[in-house]
Structures are given as C-alpha cells and as structure tokens.
C-alpha positions as semicolon CSV with decimal commas, in nm:
position;residue;x (nm);y (nm);z (nm)
1;M;-0,279;4,150;5,455
2;S;-0,358;4,477;5,279
3;K;-0,691;4,648;5,325
4;S;-0,777;4,611;4,955
5;H;-0,700;4,239;4,959
6;K;-0,906;4,188;5,274
7;Q;-1,198;4,372;5,116
8;S;-1,179;4,157;4,802
9;S;-1,183;3,840;5,013
10;L;-1,517;3,927;5,167
11;A;-1,816;3,719;5,056
12;F;-2,171;3,848;5,099
13;G;-2,490;3,649;5,112
14;Q;-2,815;3,542;5,275
15;T;-2,909;3,252;5,498
16;V;-3,268;3,168;5,406
17;I;-3,458;3,021;5,701
18;G;-3,819;2,967;5,798
19;P;-4,081;2,707;5,897
20;P;-4,213;2,438;5,660
21;G;-4,415;2,574;5,369
22;S;-4,289;2,930;5,400
23;G;-4,139;2,924;5,049
24;K;-3,762;2,914;5,113
25;T;-3,670;2,711;4,805
26;T;-3,901;2,920;4,584
27;Y;-3,742;3,233;4,731
28;C;-3,391;3,105;4,654
29;L;-3,493;3,034;4,294
30;G;-3,656;3,375;4,254
31;M;-3,371;3,565;4,419
32;Q;-3,111;3,377;4,215
33;E;-3,288;3,476;3,893
34;F;-3,341;3,835;4,010
35;L;-2,980;3,891;4,120
36;S;-2,842;3,725;3,806
37;A;-3,059;3,957;3,594
38;I;-2,897;4,265;3,754
39;G;-2,546;4,132;3,702
40;R;-2,447;3,956;4,025
41;K;-2,273;3,621;4,017
42;V;-2,488;3,404;4,244
43;A;-2,406;3,071;4,409
44;V;-2,692;2,887;4,580
45;V;-2,588;2,647;4,856
46;N;-2,837;2,380;4,962
47;L;-2,791;2,308;5,334
48;D;-3,116;2,112;5,361
49;P;-3,047;1,735;5,352
50;A;-3,421;1,675;5,300
51;N;-3,444;1,900;4,995
52;E;-3,524;1,687;4,692
53;G;-3,602;1,800;4,339
54;I;-3,416;2,132;4,373
55;P;-3,553;2,378;4,112
56;Y;-3,261;2,622;4,119
57;Q;-2,907;2,584;3,984
58;C;-2,720;2,452;4,288
59;A;-2,351;2,536;4,329
60;V;-2,299;2,333;4,649
61;D;-2,533;2,059;4,770
62;I;-2,517;1,903;5,116
63;S;-2,678;1,587;4,977
64;E;-2,340;1,502;4,824
65;L;-2,216;1,468;5,182
66;I;-2,522;1,341;5,369
67;T;-2,896;1,295;5,311
68;L;-3,185;1,277;5,553
69;T;-3,331;0,965;5,391
70;D;-3,010;0,768;5,438
71;E;-2,969;0,865;5,803
72;I;-3,332;0,784;5,886
73;E;-3,283;0,439;5,735
74;N;-2,936;0,371;5,877
75;L;-2,981;0,513;6,227
76;K;-3,356;0,450;6,265
77;L;-3,423;0,815;6,342
78;G;-3,735;1,020;6,290
79;P;-3,741;1,322;6,057
80;N;-3,659;1,575;6,331
81;G;-3,383;1,366;6,486
82;G;-3,246;1,291;6,142
83;L;-3,222;1,661;6,050
84;I;-3,043;1,740;6,376
85;Y;-2,797;1,457;6,315
86;C;-2,729;1,582;5,962
87;M;-2,655;1,934;6,086
88;E;-2,426;1,800;6,359
89;Y;-2,247;1,590;6,097
90;L;-2,202;1,893;5,872
91;E;-2,070;2,095;6,166
92;A;-1,817;1,821;6,245
93;N;-1,704;1,798;5,881
94;F;-1,712;2,163;5,795
95;D;-1,379;2,151;5,614
96;L;-1,551;1,968;5,328
97;L;-1,801;2,253;5,289
98;Q;-1,521;2,510;5,309
99;K;-1,338;2,342;5,022
100;K;-1,647;2,356;4,800
101;L;-1,732;2,716;4,891
102;S;-1,377;2,832;4,812
103;Q;-1,441;2,750;4,446
104;F;-1,703;3,027;4,428
105;R;-1,519;3,324;4,576
106;G;-1,644;3,644;4,417
107;H;-2,001;3,515;4,412
108;Y;-2,301;3,629;4,614
109;F;-2,423;3,335;4,826
110;L;-2,775;3,211;4,902
111;F;-2,783;2,942;5,173
112;D;-3,105;2,738;5,157
113;C;-3,139;2,610;5,515
114;P;-3,344;2,325;5,668
115;E;-3,705;2,399;5,761
116;Q;-3,698;2,254;6,112
117;V;-3,785;2,540;6,349
118;E;-3,584;2,396;6,638
119;L;-3,261;2,437;6,441
120;C;-3,313;2,815;6,440
121;T;-3,458;2,859;6,788
122;Q;-3,292;2,599;7,014
123;H;-3,026;2,374;6,861
124;S;-2,676;2,513;6,819
125;S;-2,539;2,341;6,506
126;L;-2,684;2,579;6,246
127;T;-2,582;2,881;6,453
128;N;-2,229;2,740;6,484
129;I;-2,214;2,690;6,107
130;F;-2,311;3,055;6,053
131;A;-2,048;3,164;6,306
132;Q;-1,780;2,962;6,126
133;L;-1,880;3,119;5,795
134;A;-1,835;3,462;5,956
135;K;-1,479;3,364;6,054
136;W;-1,414;3,295;5,685
137;N;-1,513;3,654;5,598
138;F;-1,870;3,573;5,496
139;R;-2,092;3,873;5,564
140;L;-2,437;3,720;5,598
141;A;-2,788;3,837;5,676
142;A;-3,063;3,598;5,785
143;V;-3,380;3,613;5,575
144;H;-3,659;3,460;5,784
145;L;-3,964;3,375;5,573
146;V;-4,311;3,353;5,727
147;D;-4,630;3,274;5,536
148;S;-4,836;3,594;5,518
149;H;-5,165;3,413;5,577
150;Y;-5,083;3,406;5,950
151;C;-5,177;3,774;5,955
152;T;-5,540;3,678;5,903
153;D;-5,546;3,490;6,236
154;P;-5,452;3,703;6,542
155;G;-5,359;3,398;6,750
156;K;-5,127;3,260;6,484
157;F;-4,974;3,604;6,427
158;I;-4,876;3,627;6,795
159;S;-4,717;3,283;6,759
160;V;-4,527;3,404;6,451
161;L;-4,402;3,708;6,641
162;C;-4,269;3,489;6,922
163;T;-4,102;3,248;6,679
164;S;-3,947;3,533;6,481
165;L;-3,811;3,698;6,795
166;S;-3,670;3,368;6,924
167;T;-3,506;3,305;6,586
168;M;-3,350;3,653;6,577
169;L;-3,198;3,610;6,921
170;H;-3,072;3,255;6,858
171;V;-2,930;3,290;6,506
172;A;-2,749;3,614;6,600
173;L;-2,716;3,753;6,246
174;P;-2,842;4,076;6,090
175;H;-3,202;3,980;6,036
176;I;-3,480;4,048;5,784
177;N;-3,824;3,901;5,854
178;V;-4,029;3,851;5,538
179;L;-4,403;3,795;5,491
180;S;-4,404;3,563;5,190
181;K;-4,682;3,478;4,943
182;M;-4,841;3,822;4,965
183;D;-5,035;3,755;4,647
184;L;-5,228;3,478;4,830
185;I;-5,295;3,655;5,159
186;E;-5,663;3,734;5,095
187;Q;-5,743;3,369;5,019
188;Y;-5,736;3,293;5,391
189;G;-5,964;3,568;5,519
190;K;-5,980;3,940;5,589
191;L;-5,715;4,133;5,778
192;A;-5,835;4,289;6,100
193;F;-5,612;4,593;6,040
194;N;-5,419;4,758;5,758
195;L;-5,109;4,575;5,634
196;D;-4,866;4,822;5,793
197;Y;-5,003;4,720;6,135
198;Y;-4,852;4,373;6,076
199;T;-4,534;4,473;5,895
200;E;-4,436;4,737;6,152
201;V;-4,581;4,537;6,447
202;L;-4,767;4,837;6,585
203;D;-4,953;4,859;6,918
204;L;-5,037;4,493;6,984
205;S;-5,298;4,580;7,249
206;Y;-5,546;4,616;6,963
207;L;-5,469;4,260;6,861
208;L;-5,543;4,142;7,216
209;E;-5,879;4,320;7,206
210;H;-5,957;4,145;6,880
211;L;-5,862;3,809;7,034
212;A;-6,085;3,877;7,333
213;S;-6,389;3,853;7,105
214;D;-6,302;3,487;7,037
215;P;-6,449;3,256;7,308
216;F;-6,150;3,021;7,286
217;F;-5,878;3,284;7,325
218;K;-6,076;3,472;7,589
219;N;-5,960;3,214;7,843
220;Y;-5,595;3,279;7,753
221;R;-5,600;3,658;7,762
222;R;-5,336;3,690;8,034
223;L;-5,102;3,445;7,857
224;N;-5,139;3,631;7,527
225;Q;-5,083;3,960;7,707
226;K;-4,753;3,838;7,853
227;L;-4,636;3,706;7,516
228;V;-4,718;4,039;7,353
229;E;-4,530;4,225;7,627
230;V;-4,217;4,017;7,556
231;V;-4,233;4,102;7,186
232;E;-4,290;4,473;7,255
233;D;-4,018;4,489;7,521
234;Y;-3,755;4,368;7,274
235;S;-3,901;4,585;6,994
236;L;-3,701;4,399;6,729
237;V;-3,957;4,231;6,505
238;S;-4,084;4,386;6,181
239;F;-4,161;4,242;5,839
240;V;-4,104;4,312;5,471
241;P;-4,391;4,193;5,245
242;L;-4,290;3,978;4,948
243;N;-4,434;3,829;4,632
244;V;-4,156;3,638;4,455
245;Q;-4,323;3,696;4,117
246;D;-4,316;4,077;4,162
247;K;-3,984;4,241;4,068
248;E;-4,052;4,554;4,276
249;S;-4,123;4,337;4,578
250;M;-3,802;4,140;4,524
251;Q;-3,608;4,464;4,490
252;R;-3,737;4,591;4,826
253;V;-3,626;4,270;4,997
254;M;-3,289;4,282;4,820
255;Q;-3,230;4,642;4,935
256;A;-3,320;4,552;5,294
257;V;-3,079;4,257;5,289
258;D;-2,801;4,458;5,122
259;K;-2,828;4,714;5,398
260;A;-2,826;4,444;5,669
261;N;-2,517;4,254;5,549
262;G;-2,329;4,563;5,431
263;Y;-2,322;4,475;5,062
264;C;-2,460;4,815;4,956
265;F;-2,161;4,989;5,118
266;G;-1,899;4,781;4,935
267;D;-1,731;4,837;4,602
268;S;-1,826;4,519;4,417
269;E;-2,072;4,712;4,200
270;Q;-2,094;5,071;4,084
271;R;-2,216;5,284;4,374
272;S;-2,359;5,634;4,385
273;L;-2,453;5,878;4,657
274;Q;-2,818;5,821;4,576
275;A;-2,780;5,443;4,624
276;L;-2,610;5,490;4,961
277;M;-2,871;5,738;5,077
278;S;-3,153;5,505;4,974
279;A;-3,016;5,242;5,215
280;A;-3,073;5,483;5,502
281;V;-3,429;5,581;5,409
282;G;-3,651;5,560;5,713
283;A;-4,006;5,472;5,806
284;D;-4,179;5,712;5,567
285;F;-4,049;5,532;5,260
286;H;-4,117;5,191;5,416
287;F;-4,473;5,296;5,496
288;M;-4,531;5,407;5,137
289;S;-4,394;5,080;4,999
290;T;-4,617;4,879;5,236
291;L;-4,915;5,089;5,135
292;A;-4,841;5,010;4,770
293;V;-4,831;4,637;4,850
294;Q;-5,166;4,661;5,031
295;E;-5,328;4,840;4,740
296;K;-5,191;4,578;4,501
297;Y;-5,283;4,256;4,680
298;I;-5,557;4,342;4,930
299;P;-5,888;4,464;4,783
300;P;-6,032;4,772;4,956
301;Q;-6,304;4,695;5,209
302;E;-6,585;4,915;5,326
303;S;-6,511;4,814;5,682
304;T;-6,237;4,621;5,858
305;V;-6,299;4,304;6,055
306;K;-6,255;4,502;6,376
307;Q;-6,520;4,753;6,272
308;E;-6,757;4,470;6,184
309;D;-6,708;4,318;6,528
310;M;-6,781;4,652;6,693
311;D;-7,098;4,692;6,485
312;M;-7,215;4,349;6,597
C-alpha cells in the first residue's frame, strides 16, 4: 500500500464521553453544526443504546442493532447491567458496525458514547471498541465532558479530578477534558479561585485548605490529601472550558482535539504554517483564552470565597 493511499484511508474523529447530564448529545449536535459550517463532512455515530430522541443528524445508530429498553425487558436487567450487556453485544458483533462505518469514509466522525461512568473507568468493552477502531485506521481523541458547576464545590471537584484521571488511564486515547455549560457556572455558587486554577489544576493544597473550613470534610482531610496527591503525581488532568452556543469556545475545543488526534497535521484541508504553529501554542495562549472565558461568564467579585472565609 502506497503512503498516499494509506494517508487517504485514515479517518479522524472524537469519542464523546462523560457522566450523565454532562451534555454529550448537545455537544455532538453543536460540534456537528460547527464543523459542517467550516466545510468538514461530519458523520455522527450514536453508540448509546439508551439515547432516545436524538437531536442531531445520525449517520449510524446502534439502536438499529440493539436497544437498552429491549434488553432490560427481555433479560430482566437493570439500567447499568443492560448498558454493559449492550456494549458487550456490540463488541461481539463489531463487523456490523464496521460495515456501516465504511459507507462514510472521508468523513470526520463523532462517536456519542453511553453515559455510564463504569464503561469508561472499569469495564473493557468500550475500550476494546476504541482499540478496534484504531486498527481500522481511525485516529480518535477522547473528549471527556464534565459539568462546570462541580468547580463551585471543592469536594465534588476533587471527585471529578479522580474520575477524569481514571478515565484517561482506562480509555487510553489522546484525551481532552472539557468543562461544559460554562454559561451556567455562576448559577451554582461562587468559585473559590479564578477559573484558570480549575482548568490548569494548579496547586491543589489550596483546595484542601478550603475544604478544611467545612466541618464535614474536616474529618476526611487525610483521605482528600491522598486523593489530591494521586492526581498531582500523574499530572495529566487539565480542562478546556466550553459553552456550546459560543463559536469561539467551540473553536478552542476543536483546535485542542485536532492537535490531539493529529487532524491538524494532515492534508485533508488547506494548511498553513500559521495553522501548524497555532497547534503548538503553549500555556500563555491557553491562559489568555481561559481569562477571556472568565471575564465573559463569571462576573467580577470584590473578594473571592477564600478571602471571605479568611475575613470571617
């Protein structure tokens, strides 16, 4: 096989994962519209057998093969067991999915994945499906969505960090963690620190000090300290803020994903030296973009929550 033919057979895309309510389906709809507007041919693949009332134009739908409702009724399984069974069934009958995907070669793929956390942190079926796609020359990046309101609760944010790290290690794909619903973040309370503290996952000892002021978490200080040490030892987790309705925000996520899966270095679209250099821009640019997001969605405060606690 010639090098040019091998390059043309490559397929790029995203596997969209995340816990319930994180906005995966809304993200797939928004990203499909955004990428189509800039000229990419997009194929959205629904891998969630529980996904009903799909708002986006679906190229391949797992519900044509198996649905969660049917398996719960036929096998008398609960929702979690039913989802696991559906993924194991898809893994065992992967040739059917391959046949459908082959009809969309030349497209950019968005895989809308099930919302069960265990599938991305413990169970092997979804990871095996991603590995099989890689063997078929799919170059994928995992987009892990997390609701941004968790930033307003230090205890929940530590939990999110642990889940994100576990997902990164288990899924084993180039990974982009995304804080979704940034336009709603202030509806759940004030942030204890500036937004870049959460997106860059800076010194988490300050978060432990903030938790220590809570009587409930005070009893679990050592446990939280050990969890934080695990996250910091790996030093892998960071986040990109996102509001699906904001084109600039969508563009930042798209650029991060294109860099992760290698799409920006291909020849499917017109490339320029400036475009390639922008993929390698470092922390300074990322800090400025995060600062712009904070100014847009988080009203300025005379004092942070941490400062208020110190005053008290």
